[in-house]
C-alpha positions as CSV (number, residue, x, y, z in Angstrom):
1,X,-138.3,40.1,-91.0
2,X,-135.2,37.8,-90.6
3,X,-133.9,34.7,-92.2
4,X,-130.7,32.8,-92.2
5,X,-128.8,31.9,-95.4
6,X,-126.6,29.0,-94.6
7,X,-123.4,28.6,-96.6
8,X,-121.7,25.7,-94.9
9,X,-121.2,23.8,-91.7
10,X,-117.6,24.2,-90.8
11,X,-117.3,21.7,-88.0
12,X,-119.2,20.2,-85.0
13,X,-116.9,19.4,-82.1
14,X,-119.0,17.1,-79.9
15,X,-116.3,17.1,-77.2
16,X,-116.4,20.9,-76.8
17,X,-120.1,20.9,-77.8
18,X,-119.5,23.6,-80.3
19,X,-120.9,24.1,-83.8
20,X,-119.2,26.4,-86.3
21,X,-121.1,27.5,-89.4
22,X,-120.8,30.1,-92.1
23,X,-123.7,32.2,-93.4
24,X,-125.4,35.5,-93.3
25,X,-128.6,37.0,-92.0
26,X,-131.1,38.5,-94.4
27,X,-132.9,41.3,-92.5
28,X,-135.5,43.7,-93.8
29,X,-137.4,46.4,-91.9
30,X,-139.3,49.6,-92.8
31,X,-138.2,53.1,-91.8
32,X,-140.7,55.6,-93.1
33,X,-138.2,58.4,-92.5
34,X,-136.1,57.1,-95.4
35,X,-138.9,56.9,-98.0
36,X,-138.7,59.2,-101.0
37,X,-141.5,57.7,-103.0
38,X,-143.8,60.4,-104.3
39,X,-141.1,62.9,-104.5
40,X,-140.9,63.8,-108.2
41,X,-137.3,65.0,-107.8
42,X,-136.0,61.5,-107.1
43,X,-138.5,59.3,-108.9
44,X,-135.8,57.9,-111.1
45,X,-133.8,56.6,-108.1
46,X,-135.1,53.2,-107.0
47,X,-132.6,52.5,-104.2
48,X,-129.4,53.8,-102.6
49,X,-126.7,52.2,-100.4
50,X,-125.4,53.2,-97.0
51,X,-123.9,51.5,-94.0
52,X,-124.5,51.2,-90.3
53,X,-122.3,54.3,-89.6
54,X,-125.0,56.6,-91.0
55,X,-128.2,54.6,-90.3
56,X,-130.1,53.0,-87.5
57,X,-130.0,49.2,-87.4
58,X,-131.6,46.8,-85.0
59,X,-129.4,45.7,-82.1
60,X,-129.5,41.9,-82.2
61,X,-127.1,39.3,-80.8
62,X,-126.5,35.5,-81.3
63,X,-127.5,34.5,-77.8
64,X,-125.8,31.1,-77.6
65,X,-122.5,32.2,-79.2
66,X,-119.4,30.8,-77.5
67,X,-116.9,33.2,-79.2
68,X,-118.5,36.6,-79.3
69,X,-121.5,38.1,-77.5
70,X,-121.4,41.5,-79.1
71,X,-124.1,43.0,-81.2
72,X,-124.1,41.9,-84.8
73,X,-122.3,44.5,-86.7
74,X,-120.6,44.8,-90.1
75,X,-119.8,48.2,-91.4
76,X,-118.6,46.7,-94.6
77,X,-122.0,45.1,-95.3
78,X,-123.9,47.7,-97.2
79,X,-127.6,48.4,-96.5
80,X,-129.9,48.7,-99.5
81,X,-132.4,51.5,-98.9
82,X,-135.4,51.2,-101.2
83,X,-137.5,54.1,-102.2
84,X,-140.5,53.0,-100.2
85,X,-138.5,53.1,-97.0
86,X,-137.6,49.4,-96.7
87,X,-134.0,48.6,-95.7
88,X,-132.3,45.4,-96.6
89,X,-129.2,44.3,-94.6
90,X,-127.2,41.1,-95.0
91,X,-124.5,40.9,-92.3
92,X,-122.5,37.7,-92.6
93,X,-119.8,35.8,-90.7
94,X,-118.6,32.6,-89.0
95,X,-120.8,31.9,-86.0
96,X,-119.6,29.5,-83.3
97,X,-122.5,28.4,-81.1
98,X,-123.1,26.0,-78.3
99,X,-124.7,22.7,-79.2
100,X,-125.9,20.3,-76.6
101,X,-124.7,17.0,-78.1
102,X,-126.2,13.6,-77.4
103,X,-123.4,11.0,-77.6
104,X,-125.6,7.9,-76.9
105,X,-125.2,6.5,-80.4
106,X,-121.8,7.8,-81.1
107,X,-120.2,7.4,-83.7
108,X,-123.4,6.9,-85.9
109,X,-125.2,9.8,-84.2
110,X,-127.5,12.6,-85.0
111,X,-127.2,16.1,-83.5
112,X,-129.7,18.9,-83.3
113,X,-128.3,22.4,-82.9
114,X,-129.9,25.8,-82.7
115,X,-128.7,29.3,-83.4
116,X,-130.7,31.7,-81.2
117,X,-131.0,35.3,-82.2
118,X,-132.5,37.9,-79.8
119,X,-132.8,41.6,-79.4
120,X,-130.4,43.5,-77.2
121,X,-131.8,46.3,-75.0
122,X,-134.9,46.6,-77.2
123,X,-138.0,45.0,-75.8
124,X,-140.7,43.1,-77.9
125,X,-142.8,46.3,-78.0
126,X,-139.9,48.2,-79.7
127,X,-138.5,45.5,-81.9
128,X,-140.4,42.3,-82.9
129,X,-138.3,39.7,-84.7
130,X,-140.4,37.9,-87.4
131,X,-139.2,34.9,-89.5
132,X,-139.1,35.2,-93.2
133,X,-141.1,33.0,-95.5
134,X,-138.1,30.6,-95.6
135,X,-136.5,30.6,-92.2
136,X,-133.3,28.9,-93.3
137,X,-132.2,29.2,-96.9
138,X,-129.8,26.5,-98.3
139,X,-129.6,27.6,-101.9
140,X,-125.9,28.2,-101.7
141,X,-125.1,25.5,-99.1
142,X,-121.9,23.5,-99.5
143,X,-121.9,20.0,-98.0
144,X,-119.6,19.1,-95.1
145,X,-117.4,16.0,-95.4
146,X,-118.2,14.7,-91.9
147,X,-121.7,15.9,-91.3
148,X,-124.8,15.6,-93.5
149,X,-127.5,18.3,-93.2
150,X,-130.8,16.5,-92.7
151,X,-133.3,19.3,-92.0
152,X,-133.6,23.0,-91.1
153,X,-136.4,24.9,-89.4
154,X,-137.1,28.2,-87.6
155,X,-139.2,29.3,-84.7
156,X,-140.1,32.7,-83.2
157,X,-140.6,33.1,-79.5
158,X,-140.2,35.5,-76.6
159,X,-138.7,35.4,-73.2
160,X,-139.0,37.6,-70.1
161,X,-135.9,39.1,-68.4
162,X,-136.3,41.5,-65.5
163,X,-140.1,41.8,-66.1
164,X,-139.4,42.8,-69.8
165,X,-140.3,40.7,-72.8
166,X,-137.7,40.2,-75.5
167,X,-138.1,38.7,-79.0
168,X,-136.2,35.6,-80.0
169,X,-135.6,33.6,-83.2
170,X,-134.4,30.1,-83.2
171,X,-132.8,28.5,-86.3
172,X,-132.5,24.7,-85.9
173,X,-130.3,22.4,-87.8
174,X,-130.4,18.6,-87.7
175,X,-127.1,17.0,-88.6
176,X,-126.1,13.3,-89.1
177,X,-122.6,12.0,-89.1
178,X,-121.4,10.3,-92.2
179,X,-120.8,6.7,-91.3
180,X,-118.0,5.4,-93.6
181,X,-114.9,6.8,-91.8
182,X,-116.0,5.6,-88.3
183,X,-117.2,2.2,-89.5
184,X,-113.7,1.5,-91.0
185,X,-111.7,3.2,-88.2
186,X,-113.8,2.7,-85.0
187,X,-116.5,0.1,-85.2
188,X,-114.8,-2.6,-87.4
189,X,-111.5,-2.7,-85.4
190,X,-113.4,-2.9,-82.1
191,X,-115.6,-5.8,-83.3
192,X,-112.6,-7.7,-84.8
193,X,-110.6,-7.3,-81.6
194,X,-113.4,-8.8,-79.6
195,X,-112.8,-12.1,-81.3
196,X,-109.3,-12.1,-79.8
197,X,-110.8,-12.6,-76.4
198,X,-112.6,-15.8,-77.6
199,X,-109.6,-17.1,-79.5
200,X,-107.4,-17.1,-76.3
201,X,-109.1,-20.3,-75.2
202,X,-108.4,-21.9,-78.6
203,X,-104.7,-21.7,-78.1
204,X,-103.1,-25.0,-76.8
205,X,-101.8,-24.6,-73.2
206,X,-98.4,-25.9,-74.3
207,X,-97.9,-23.0,-76.7
208,X,-96.9,-20.6,-73.9
209,X,-98.6,-17.6,-75.6
210,X,-101.9,-17.6,-73.9
211,X,-101.2,-15.0,-71.2
212,X,-99.4,-12.8,-73.7
213,X,-102.3,-12.9,-76.1
214,X,-104.9,-12.2,-73.4
215,X,-102.9,-9.3,-72.1
216,X,-102.5,-7.9,-75.6
217,X,-106.3,-8.0,-76.1
218,X,-106.8,-6.3,-72.7
219,X,-104.4,-3.5,-73.5
220,X,-105.8,-3.0,-77.0
221,X,-109.3,-2.4,-75.6
222,X,-108.0,-0.2,-72.9
223,X,-106.4,2.0,-75.6
224,X,-109.5,2.1,-77.7
225,X,-111.6,3.0,-74.6
226,X,-109.2,5.9,-73.9
227,X,-109.4,7.1,-77.5
228,X,-113.2,7.1,-77.6
229,X,-113.4,8.8,-74.2
230,X,-111.2,11.6,-75.5
231,X,-113.6,12.3,-78.4
232,X,-116.8,12.6,-76.4
233,X,-117.9,15.2,-73.9
234,X,-117.1,14.6,-70.2
235,X,-120.7,14.6,-69.2
236,X,-123.0,12.3,-67.3
237,X,-126.2,13.3,-69.2
238,X,-125.8,10.4,-71.6
239,X,-123.4,7.5,-72.0
240,X,-122.2,6.2,-75.4
241,X,-123.4,2.7,-76.3
242,X,-120.0,2.1,-77.8
243,X,-118.3,3.1,-74.6
244,X,-120.5,0.7,-72.6
245,X,-119.7,-2.1,-75.1
246,X,-116.0,-1.4,-74.8
247,X,-116.3,-1.5,-71.0
248,X,-118.1,-4.8,-71.1
249,X,-115.6,-6.4,-73.5
250,X,-112.8,-4.9,-71.3
251,X,-114.3,-6.7,-68.3
252,X,-114.5,-9.9,-70.3
253,X,-110.9,-9.5,-71.3
254,X,-109.9,-9.1,-67.6
255,X,-111.8,-12.3,-66.8
256,X,-110.0,-14.0,-69.7
257,X,-106.6,-13.3,-68.1
258,X,-107.8,-14.6,-64.7
259,X,-109.4,-17.7,-66.2
260,X,-106.4,-18.4,-68.4
261,X,-104.2,-18.4,-65.4
262,X,-106.5,-20.8,-63.6
263,X,-106.8,-23.2,-66.6
264,X,-103.0,-23.3,-67.0
265,X,-102.6,-24.0,-63.3
266,X,-105.0,-27.0,-63.7
267,X,-103.4,-28.2,-66.9
268,X,-99.8,-28.3,-65.4
269,X,-100.9,-29.6,-62.1
270,X,-99.1,-32.7,-60.7
271,X,-100.8,-35.9,-61.8
272,X,-100.2,-37.5,-58.5
273,X,-102.8,-35.1,-56.9
274,X,-106.2,-36.5,-56.9
275,X,-109.0,-34.6,-58.7
276,X,-111.6,-33.6,-56.2
277,X,-115.0,-35.3,-56.5
278,X,-116.9,-32.0,-56.7
279,X,-114.8,-31.0,-59.7
280,X,-115.4,-34.4,-61.3
281,X,-119.2,-34.0,-60.8
282,X,-119.1,-30.5,-62.1
283,X,-117.2,-31.5,-65.1
284,X,-119.3,-34.5,-65.9
285,X,-122.7,-33.1,-65.3
286,X,-122.3,-29.5,-66.4
287,X,-119.1,-28.5,-68.3
288,X,-118.9,-31.5,-70.5
289,X,-122.5,-31.1,-71.8
290,X,-122.0,-27.4,-72.8
291,X,-118.5,-27.8,-74.2
292,X,-119.3,-30.4,-76.9
293,X,-116.5,-32.6,-75.5
294,X,-115.7,-35.8,-77.5
295,X,-117.2,-38.1,-74.8
296,X,-120.5,-36.3,-74.9
297,X,-123.1,-35.0,-77.4
298,X,-123.5,-31.1,-77.4
299,X,-126.0,-30.1,-74.7
300,X,-127.3,-33.7,-74.2
301,X,-126.4,-36.4,-71.9
302,X,-125.8,-39.9,-73.1
303,X,-128.8,-42.1,-73.3
304,X,-129.2,-44.2,-70.2
305,X,-130.9,-46.9,-72.3
306,X,-128.3,-49.7,-72.8
307,X,-128.5,-52.4,-75.4
308,X,-129.1,-55.9,-74.2
309,X,-128.4,-59.2,-75.6
310,X,-130.8,-60.9,-77.9
311,X,-131.2,-63.8,-75.6
312,X,-132.6,-61.5,-72.9
313,X,-135.3,-59.9,-75.1
314,X,-138.7,-61.1,-74.1
315,X,-142.1,-60.2,-75.2
316,X,-144.5,-58.0,-73.3
317,X,-147.0,-60.8,-72.6
318,X,-144.2,-63.0,-71.3
319,X,-143.0,-60.2,-69.0
320,X,-146.4,-59.8,-67.6
321,X,-146.8,-63.5,-67.1
322,X,-143.5,-63.9,-65.3
323,X,-144.0,-60.8,-63.1
324,X,-147.5,-62.1,-62.2
325,X,-146.1,-65.5,-61.5
326,X,-143.5,-64.3,-59.0
327,X,-144.6,-65.2,-55.5
328,X,-141.3,-65.4,-53.9
329,X,-140.5,-62.1,-52.3
330,X,-136.8,-62.9,-51.9
331,X,-136.5,-63.5,-55.6
332,X,-138.2,-60.2,-56.4
333,X,-135.9,-58.3,-54.0
334,X,-132.9,-60.0,-55.6
335,X,-133.9,-58.8,-59.0
336,X,-134.4,-55.3,-57.7
337,X,-131.0,-55.3,-56.2
338,X,-129.5,-56.6,-59.4
339,X,-131.2,-53.9,-61.4
340,X,-130.1,-51.2,-58.9
341,X,-126.5,-52.5,-59.0
342,X,-126.5,-52.5,-62.8
343,X,-127.8,-48.9,-62.9
344,X,-125.3,-47.8,-60.3
345,X,-122.5,-49.3,-62.2
346,X,-123.7,-47.6,-65.4
347,X,-124.0,-44.2,-63.7
348,X,-120.4,-44.1,-62.3
349,X,-118.5,-40.9,-63.1
350,X,-115.5,-41.7,-65.3
351,X,-112.0,-40.7,-64.1
352,X,-110.7,-37.4,-65.5
353,X,-107.1,-36.3,-65.4
354,X,-106.1,-32.7,-64.7
355,X,-105.2,-32.1,-68.3
356,X,-108.6,-33.4,-69.5
357,X,-110.4,-31.2,-67.0
358,X,-108.4,-28.2,-68.1
359,X,-109.2,-28.8,-71.8
360,X,-112.9,-29.3,-71.0
361,X,-113.0,-26.0,-69.1
362,X,-111.1,-24.4,-72.0
363,X,-113.8,-25.6,-74.5
364,X,-116.6,-24.5,-72.1
365,X,-115.1,-21.0,-71.7
366,X,-114.6,-20.8,-75.5
367,X,-118.3,-21.5,-76.0
368,X,-119.4,-19.2,-73.2
369,X,-117.3,-16.2,-74.2
370,X,-118.2,-16.6,-77.8
371,X,-121.9,-16.3,-76.9
372,X,-121.3,-13.3,-74.6
373,X,-119.2,-11.4,-77.1
374,X,-121.7,-12.2,-79.9
375,X,-124.7,-11.1,-77.9
376,X,-122.9,-7.8,-76.8
377,X,-121.8,-7.1,-80.3
378,X,-125.2,-7.8,-81.9
379,X,-127.1,-5.7,-79.3
380,X,-124.7,-2.8,-79.7
381,X,-124.7,-2.7,-83.5
382,X,-128.5,-3.1,-83.5
383,X,-129.0,-0.1,-81.2
384,X,-126.6,2.1,-83.1
385,X,-127.8,1.0,-86.5
386,X,-131.5,1.2,-85.7
387,X,-131.1,4.8,-84.5
388,X,-129.1,5.8,-87.6
């Protein structure tokens, strides 16, 4: 019978995918050759101590160890031999094991790691490993500052190697990263820096600082992307949501630099150059409606209904009478042409200067990038927070 008494989780290195923990195994087995119960000479002796140098012990190993693959051995750990032939052995140590880490929701992630014990050389017929009543004991467990122990469990199984069956025990630990440190030092700076991308378009073109600010935001995100990449495994099994978010914001930052250069070029363009008609139409029909420009209401075009003079107001009955009374086709066509000319005059696209177009594009990009950054941030934080 075997159980694991866990003392502490020393560290979990997700980059190296290595878990270090301290503890000891509680093993008990029966060896009838060592029993002295019923022998009246030694009735008053309940147990004695010995070590592995003078006694048989099961040859077991930690199968997924990354530091030592030798048989568990500790000659300084005494074996308690009870009068009925049962032997109790508690070898302890620091065990470094492989842990396949999932970095999808880094840095607010959960990891499940398993310590696998198996027999060495002895088959299942010769040694059968059985879990104790409490597979993993946490009575003397000390909390780790970075990782919180959520649950523990144990499972017995067997595997076949070279047509022989060998006994296995798997002790599973579920850990969750404590959030405070990474919220303050990773998530918060990343989200705050994302606002710099939007604020680039708020700076006046005359300030001369727009290119410098956009490049600063770009370099800051490149540095953070490098730092996070250095802390996660170089594997393609899973991608960190935070890394994807940083990559998206990095692309937006690159676009910010390019669009800032274009806007500045338009703003400082020579006024003698005529603004192309397609740019006027694009500005008037699209950009101005979504940029909440002063000439237009946000997202809505101006009403085409124009006020008319009081003298021209007529009742519905009078309209019907006049329209019915019109027999002269020429007069009707003249009125149609007059209405058409009036509507055409009203629908003329106003003249825009290069500076006005640049400022309208600035405001449009400010709104667009604010929406994109907000959506990316909300989706990323929702995915990470929901999983946590």
